[in-house]
N, C-alpha and C positions, 0 to 999 in steps of 0.2 A: 137473211142475216144468220151467220154461227153466234152460238154463246159463246161467253169470254167466261175463264174459272174460275168469275164471281155469280156467274146467270146461275141458275136450274139447271140442273141437267135435263138437256135435250130429250125425246123418245128415243127410242136405241131404233135404228139400220133395221126395216126389212130382213128377214136372217136369208131371205131368197134373193135380196137384190147385192147383199155382201156377198154372197155364194157368187153370185156371176160375176160381180167384182173382180173378188178374187183371180177367179180361172179367168177373165181378162187379163188380167194382169200378169198371169202366166204366159200366155196367148206371145203377149206383148215383151216379155222379157228373154224367153225363148229364143222369139224370132231377133233379137235384141242379140244375144250371141248369135247368131246364126251371121249380124254383121259383124259380129269382132273375128270371127273365124274369117271370113272374106275379106276383113283388113289385111289378117296375117298372110293369107296366100298371095293378096294382093289379085282376086277376083276380078273383083268390079270393073278395073283397069282393064285387065285382059278381055273382058267380054265388049266392054267400051274398044279396045283396038281391033280387036277380029272382026267383031261385024256379027251379023245372023249365024249362029253357030251349030251344028251339032254338038250330043253330047260328044261322041269320040274327036270331034276337029276341038272343042275347050277341054275336054280332057289333055289333048296336046297340048295347046295354045298355056294353057295355067301346070301343065307338069304337074297331074294329081292325076289320080284312080279314077278309072271310067264310071264305077260305079257310082262310086261318090260324088262326081260329077254330075252325072244322074238326080242324082236326088237331093244335090241344092239346088240346081237350075230346078228343076220341078218342083222344089221348096218356094224358092224364091221368086217361081213364078205364080202359083199359088197366093203368097203372099203379096205380091203385086210392087213388088222391086222391082223387078226385068217383066218382059213379056215374050206368051210365043207369037214368034214373028212368022210362024208357018208351020201351020199344024198340019199334024198328020198322027194314023192311028199308029206307026208304029213309035215307041218313044224312042229307036236308035234315029230315027229320020226327023224329028222334030228339030224346027231351028227358034233359039233363042237368042234375044236382044236385050240389052241396055237402053231403054229410052233417051234419048238426048235428055230431055227435061228432067232427067234423074241424073246424069252427068254429074249437076255443080251439088248434087245431095251426097252425091256419094263417092265422088272420083275428084272434084276440083278443091282442093286443099286452102286456096282464099278466096274461093266464091261466099260470098252471104250468106249460103242456103246449105252451104257443108256443115253437116252435123255426123260423121263417120264416128268422130271421136266420143257420142253419146257412148259407143256400144265398148268399147277397150276401157271405157271410165267401169262400166259394169261387170267386165271382165274382172278389172282389178279388184273390184271390193267385195266381185265371190272366191276370188280367188283367196283370198286375206280372212274370209269371215273365220277358219280358226282362229285363229291370233286373237281376233276381234274378242270372240267367244272368251276366249281364256284373261282379255285384258276385264270385262266386266266385272270376272269374280276377284281379280288381284289390284283393279282400278290403277294399274302401271301404264299405258295406251300400250299404241303401238307405232313404232315409228312412220314416217313417211315413206323413206326407203322402202320397207317391207311389201308397201303394197306394190313397189316394180315397176316395169316400162309403161304397162297398161294403162296404169292410172294418172301416171306422171303424163304421158303419152298423149292420152284424150284431153286432160284438160285443153293441156298446148294444143290441141287440134280443131275442141271446141272455141276456144277465145283468138286464136287467132284471126279468123278474117272480120271479127269486129275490131282490132290493131290496124290491120293492114286499112279497112275502107274508111274506120271511124273516128280512129284517136285524132286526127289534126282536127276536126270536129269538136270532139270531146275537151280539147286544151284551148280551142278556140272560147270556148265559154267565158275562161279566164285572160281578156283581152291585155289586159298588162303584162300576165306571164309572158303570152304570146309574142308580143313584140319585144320582150328584152329575147327571148330564143333565139328568134330571128336574127336579131344582131349577135348573137353566143349564148357564152355562159354556159351553167354545169346544171344537167336531171340525172338525178339518183334515182333508181328504180327500185323501189325495194321489193321483195317476193316474187325476184323476176321469172324463176322459172326457168326454162328453157331458153328466154331470152325474146319473145316475138314483139314484147312489147318495147322491151328496149330497142329492138332493131326498127322497128315501127318511129319511135320515140327520134333517132338518130337519123333516121330517114326525112323524116316531117321539118327538120328543123338541121339544118346540111351546116350550119355555123356551132352547133353548138355541142358539147362534151355530154355523152352520155355513161353512166356509172351501173350497171345492174348491179345486185347484191340478192343470193338466196344459200339457203341454208343448207341444199342438197347437193352435194358434190354431183350428183349424175345430171342433177338440172344444169349445171353451170357447167360442165364438161360439153354438153347440147347446146347451149348457149353459145358459148365461145366455137362451135362448129357453127352452126348459123350464124354467127357475128361475120365470122370468112368467108361463108358463102356470100354473103351480102354484099362483100368488099366495099365495106366502110372504116377501113383504118383504124387508125389510133384513136380516130370518136368515140369508140365502144369499146369498153371494157367488162371483164363479171370479175366479180369477188366471190368465194363463198365465204360466208359467215352471217352472225348474228344482228338482223340491226338494232337491238337490243344491247350490244354493249360494242365499244369500241374500233368495228374491223369496217367500221362506216367513215370514221375521221381520216383514219388510215388508206383507205380505197380514197378518199376525194381529193389528198395529199393536202389538206389545211384548205381548200376552196369554197367559199359558200357558195349554197343551191338555190338556183335561182326557182327549180322545183323539183321537189317530190312526189315522185307517185308509187299508188301503193292498191294494185288494180288484183281486186279477191283475194287476198291474202291475209287484211289484217285480223279477222274474223279467227286464223290460222295460229295467232301470235301467242304462244301460252307467258307474254309478258307486253300487251299489248301496250298500257301507258309507260313504262321507260320506255318503248320503241318510239312511240311519239314523241316525248321527252327529247330521245336523243337527234332524232328527226328533225325537233324543232332547232335546236342548240347548231345541225347542220346547214340552215337554210341562212342566205344572206338575209340584211336586213326587209328587204323587198319582196322575199321568197315566198312560195306557198306550199302547202300540201296538198295536194287531190288522192284521195280516197274513192273509191270504185270499188262495192261490194254488195253482199246481195239485197234485192227492193223486197222485204218481209212489210208486212203490219208493222204499226206500231208499238203494239199490246197483242199477248197471247190470244188468238182468238179457234175455238174450234165446233166443227171441222173449218180444212185451214182451205187457201183456194191451192187449185194444183199446183201452182209452181213452189208454196209454201210448206206442200205435203211434203214434193220432192227435196226440196233444203233439208228439211229433217231428218229423212231416210237418209240423207246421204253425210246429215250429220254423226246418228246414229255410228254408222259403219265404217264411215271415215274421220271427219273432221273433227270429232270429240274425240276419239282413240288414237289422233295423231299429236293433236297439241297437248292430253295429255302425256303423253310421250317426251314432249321437249319440255314442259313445266305444268305444276299441281297451282301455279300461282295464279290464274284467271284460265278457265275451260272453259271457253264462251258458246264452241260450237257455230255451225253454219251459219243459222237463224241471226241473223246482225243484224238487230233495230238499232233505227234510227235515235232514238234519248240514249241508248249504250254506246252508240258512234260519240254524240255532242257530250255525254260525261266521262268519255274517256280524253277529250281532248283538254275540258277545261282541267281533270285533274294532271293534264303533262303540261299546263301550261300557258296553251292556248288563248287567245284574248280572243278570237272570233271563228264561229263553226257558218259554215252559211250550205245551203242546198243547192247545189248548182241545176238549172234548167236543161237537163240532157233526156233526149230521150231514149228509155232500152228497156227492154221487155224483162231483165232478170237483174240489173244492178241500178244503184241510187249512187248518185254522185255528190262526195262535199269538199269543200272548199274549207280548207284548215291556214289562217295564218297569226303568226305569232304574237 
């Protein structure tokens, strides 16, 4: 068990062990960036479609230079992401292939195993590092939009399979809300990003109206396109705006919400109590708010779990700078602990906050009742 901030400092980690861990991280990080490169160029889908390919065959199919094709194919095989399906001493005659069991991980964007979105998240954070460095000295933060399409799309791609496959089960943890939405009603998806959660809500409840709201203009543009492709008609709409101001009421047109969802967005809000207050007032008398945010320890512990280590790193490099660019009122960062959620909800006027019995590796779910 790790030590808390109040415990005596534990013995330091052996220097050799720490050096090895850092070098392992370099291997993992650079390999992840090769996935980001492949995602940009569509290389996994090309290899899947082409089947076993030589360097020249793959280069031609992917429309990339043969020497780069060879280096990438060899590196990917060395890493175990693809395989050498036909061995040959002549590197130009080797056959490379994407194993069928790797397709759900690297190609199928709705598969529960799809995690290619982790790669552009790292790329987006790395590309924005100079701006974060400056923010450390000025304290003014880095706007979410400055992290670019890489991070925006990476987050969306990483979360989309859960919305596609698991969201109806999450809502089912609130049977009274589910029953009302099956008959109709209104859902507000706050911090909707590129809209995959909103699309999933509208799909799961075909009698309900869904409104997604997000501050990021590029996200709302992508969400509108995703909704059009899903062919959900006028039951789904998106609005650019801040959940902490009057945009919510205007978007709803005076209708009370049966459900408000906040998926992995509460920790990014610069004025979370104000936002929760606005959303509470947007509820119908029997409505509720579902919050899904990071599954972390209730108190600070160091060393932390691997998952919490990742959350803290993302907080330093992205979530905290982005939140500070929005507002210096509250800058929580990625690591949103359960006692903080309960405290914010109480300050916003909710009478009850319940932990929902939903299994998820990275998220914890809460129900807020007005």
